[in-house]
N, C-alpha and C positions, 0 to 999 in steps of 0.2 A: 505495499500499500504505499501510495507519495500523496504527502499532505505540504501544500505551500502555506507558511507563517509569512504575516505582511505585519509590520510594525514600522511607528514611526521614530522609533530609539531603539538602539542595540549598542551593543560593546563598538570600542571602547568606551562610550556613555554607560555610567555604572548609576542602576536604579535596581529596583524591585523588578520592573517588568522585562529589561536586558536581562537578568538572571532567572527569572520564571523561562525564558522563551530557552535559553543554553542547557536550562536544566532538563528541560522536556525534549528538547533536540537530543540530547547527548542520550538519555536513556529508554526514549521511544525506539531507537533504532535495536533494543533487545527485545522490543514488541514486533519487531518486523514493520516497522512505519519507518522510511525516511524520509526527513523533513528538510525542504528546502525553503531559504528565506529572500525576502526583498526588504531591504532597512535601508536607512541612508549611509553615505558616507561623507565620513567626518573631513577626509584630507590625507592621512597616511596608512590606512588600513593595509595588510598584505591582501592578496586573494586567496579565497578558501573555495574550494570545492562545494557548490550547493547553494552560494551567497551571493544574490545580486545586490549589488550598492547603487543607490540612486542619489545624485547629487541635489546638493539644497544649499540654503544659504543658513547665516546666523540667525538665531532669534533675539530680536532687541531685550536686554536685559538681562538673559541668559545665554552667556558664551558657550555653557555646555548641549547643546541641543541644535538641532538643525531643522529647516522647516524644506523639505523636499519638494520638487517641481512636482505639479497637478498631473500634469500631462507625462511627465517622463515616469514618475510612479503609476501613474494607468499603463501605459505601455508594456514597462517592465511587469508588472504584475499579470498582465493578460500572456506572456511573451511565458511567462515562468510556469504558469498554471496550465498551460494547454493538458500535460501529458499527468494533470496531477487527477486525485479521487478528491478530494477537498479542500476548502481556503478554511484557515484560521486567521482571524484579524487579533492584532493585541493592542490595539490603540484606535482611539475614535477620531483621530483627527484625519489628514490624507489617506492612510493606509486603511479606512474603514470604507472611503467610499471607493476607491481602486478595488479592492477587495471586494467589494459587493456588486461592482458593474463587471468586474471580471467572472464571478460566480453565476450570476444571471445570462451573460454574453453565450456561458462554455455550458449552461446546466450543470452547475456544480453547489453541494451544499455548501451554505457558508454561516460559519457561527464566531463570535468573540469571545474572548474572555474582558471581562469588565475589571478593569484594575485599579481605576482611580474613581474617589468619592468625589466627583467635579463640585457637587453642593458645596462641601465643606473647604473646597479647594479656591475656586476662582477669589474669593472674597481678599484672600492674603495677597492677589497681582492683581486686582482691580479695585483698588481701597477707593478709587474715587466716585463710584456706582454704588449707588442704596445697593445692601447686603439683602434685603428681602428681594427687590428685585432681580439680583443676580443667581439668589438661589432659585428662583422661580424659572428662569432662562435654563438653569442647570438641569432640572427637574425635566423641561419638553426636551430638552437635546437629549437627553438619556434617553427619556420615555421613546423618543421618533427614531433612534437609531436602533434601540434593541429591539422596536418591533418591525426592523428590515430585516432581521436575521431568520435563520432557521433554527439556531439553539443558541442560549447563552450561558456561559460558564461564570459561575462567581466564586470568590476564593473562601469564601464564609455564609455561613446563616444569615448573618446583621445585612450583609451585603444584600442577598435573596429578600430579605424581608424589604429594605430600602426601595428596591427597583419595584415588587412588586406594587407598595407604596405610591408610586407614580404612574402605575397603569401599564407594567412592563405584562404583554401577555405571553409573550414567545417562550417555550418551555425554556426552564433553567437548573443546572445542574451545580451544585456544591463541588468543587472540585480545588483543591489548594495546589501547592506547589512543595513538593516533597523535597526533602535535604540530601545531600550527599552525606551520611554518617560518619562515614571513615576521613572524610576531608579534614574535619572541622575537631575528629579525636586525636589526634597526631602532633597539636601547637605546643612551640618550646616557650613557654611564659618566660622562662630568666633570660632567653638569648633575646626578645622583645623588650627587656626591660633594660637591658645593657645595652640595646642599641639604640633607645630612648631617654637612656641618661634617667632610669626611676630606680628608686630605690627597693631593692629585694622585700625588703619589710613592710614598703608604704602599701596602705588600704585604695586600691584602684574600683574606680567605677567606671564602668564604660560604656558608652553609646557607639553604636553603630547604623550608619544612615545616609540620606541626604540631609544635606546642611541647608534645610529650607523651613522658609517659617509656618508651614502648615506640620511640619513635625514637633512643633510644641517643645522646643528644645530649650525655649528661655524660662520655661515651667523648671527646667530640670536645673536651672543655672539659681534659680529661686528657691529651689528644694535644698540645693547644695549649701545654703546661706545655713540653713537651717540645722543642716545634717553635722555641718561644721564644729555646731556649737556640742556635739556629743564624741565627734571624730574630727579635731581639730586639722589631723594629719593627711584626710583624705582627698584624694586627686581624680577627677575627673578628665576621662579620656573622651574624645569627641574623634571620632573615626569616621570622616566624609568630605565633602565639599558642596558647593550648591550656592543657591543666591544670597542665604541669609547670613553668610561668613561675616561681612563685614558689621551689620547690626549687632549680632550675639560679639564678636569681639569687641565691639562697643562697650557692651553692654557688662561684659567681664569686667571692664576699668571701671566702668561704672560703682559694681558692686564691690569693687578689690579682690576681684578673685585672681588674679594675675597669675599668682600661684601653686592656685588649686586646679585650675582647667588647663588642658594641654589640649592646641589641638593639630591632628597628625596626618591629615589629607588621607584621600583615596590610600587602599592597601591592596595588594596583589590577592586574590583569594585562594590563591592556590598553597602560599606558604605564610606569607605576612598576617594576613588575616585569621588562620586559625591561632598563630602565634599571639597574636594580638587577644585574642579570646581567652587563651590559656593563661595569659598574663593578669590579668583580672581578675576582682573579690565578688564582682556581682555586676549583671548587666541592668540597667536602667533603660525604660522608657516611658514617654507619654503624649505620644502621638494620638489625637483623636479621630485622625479620618483614614486611619489602614484600612485596608480591603481585606487584608490579612495578616502581616505583622512575621513574616520570615526571619527577618532577624533575631527573634525571641527563640525560635526553632533551634536557629544555628548555633546561637548561645547556649541553650539544654545542651543541644549534642556534643559541645566542648565539654561540658560538666558546671556550667557557669548558671548560679541559682539568678534568676529573673524578678524584678522587681518593677512593676510597670501597673500603668491605669488599665483597665478593661473597660477599650471603648471600642464600640463598631467590630471591623474583623478580627481585633485581638482576645474578644470576649471567648469565642472556640476554643484555643490555645488556652487562656490564664482559667478558664470557668471550671475546669478541673481541679484546680491547684494545687496541679503536682508538679515539682520545680519550679514554681514563681508563687509570690505573695501580690496581691492588689489592692495597695492602701486607697484608701477615701481619695477623691479627686481634688484635694486641694494641696498647696506647697509645704505648708506646716507639717500634715501627716504624712506625706511624702517624704520631706526630708528626715521627719524623726525614724521611719522606719529605716531608711539608708543608715541613720548615722547608728540605732540600735542593732543593726545588722553587721556591719562594718566593727561596732566596739563588741559584740558579743559573736563571733561564726560559729563557735561549737554549738550553741543553741538554735541555730540555722541549720545546721549540719545537712538534716533530711533533705533539703530542697536540694542541695549539690548531688545527694545521693540519687532522689528521684529523678532530676534534670536527664540525664542520659539516659534514663529505664524509657520514659515519658515520649523522649525525642523520635525513640524507633518505632513509635505509630507513624509516625510522618514520613516514612524513607520516600525519595525520589523514585525505587523502582516501584514502590507499590502505587503509589499516585499516576506513574506511566502506563500503565497495565491497565488503571480505570479508563483514561483519557485513551489511550488506544481501542477501549471497548466502546468508547462512544463515539470513535471516528468511523467504525466500522458499523456501526447501529444507522448515522446519518447518511452515510455513502452507500449502504445496505439498497437491495433492488426495490423497497417502496419507496426510493427518495421521487418526489414529486417537485421542482423548484416552481414558485409561486409565481414567475412573472421572465422565464428563463431569456427574452430577447427586451426587458424591457428598461434595459439600463444604457447608456451611449458611454461608449469607450472614447 
């Protein structure tokens, strides 16, 4: 079976969508599914078999992203899809319309994974517009796009419920991205601390992810102030980059946290990131807009306890309370939980013991098997496209 994945973002741009695509692409091969990609060209990527890169231009205010050409994307997707069985869209921008047009022209089923909660996302990047109006626009946009598809994949139960509340009637399937357990279980924490000049006995709290406004990292900084009253030597390591970096660095200075916060940028996922997880004592996360929260599972796979807000997509991961603790959603309570954890790690040892065991329930192979089954169901002999010739290329 051959599947075409189409996306407005992919490596070297690091985010959850890129990670999800690459994880499924690698593991679906073992399920007898060949995955091809049509993704943006960022500038210096080497050619790879099965990957078509489409040129684009920089996005104003975000040097990491690319806006691919409309016609170029449509042509590339149509050409790549001609001998495929199904098209899987990963982002709701040009990729969505190019994938939908190619699918309808070729009579192929088109499904999409809904990775981003735009209702909560847009207000951080269009603050000059009324928040209520933006929410309404995001809901209508998502409803219209999802109802154009043959199926929608959502990474969490909360995301399915949100889309249902929008009026999405397309069949939805809860299917999170899995994690490669072995990759995150072999990190060298001491080597990481030496490389980054962190004392071997210094308590370290870790955040991994895009440094963006919707990730609520400012909440972690405020909570850190509270945690320092209980654990004065705590260091918050922030691994990632993004458009909120300047604002957060300024906030660190305003709060007097220069010696308590370390920004270390993006890390190579094969070696440096597992080392980083192994170097930390606890993982902290406060995003309220996650559709899954893959980094929580990565941390648990590394044996790292998690303190995080149970909001949106993270609820599915955090609700069982295995390997993780979810304090109330205020900075004082969060900071106190973090401070108590670092002061009395033996009292929380059960979380570290539970974390890797729980992570085994979210393996990449198991999720790929489920996705391959869905692909085969959608591309079976009973599939009838709604409008095989109705979208212009």
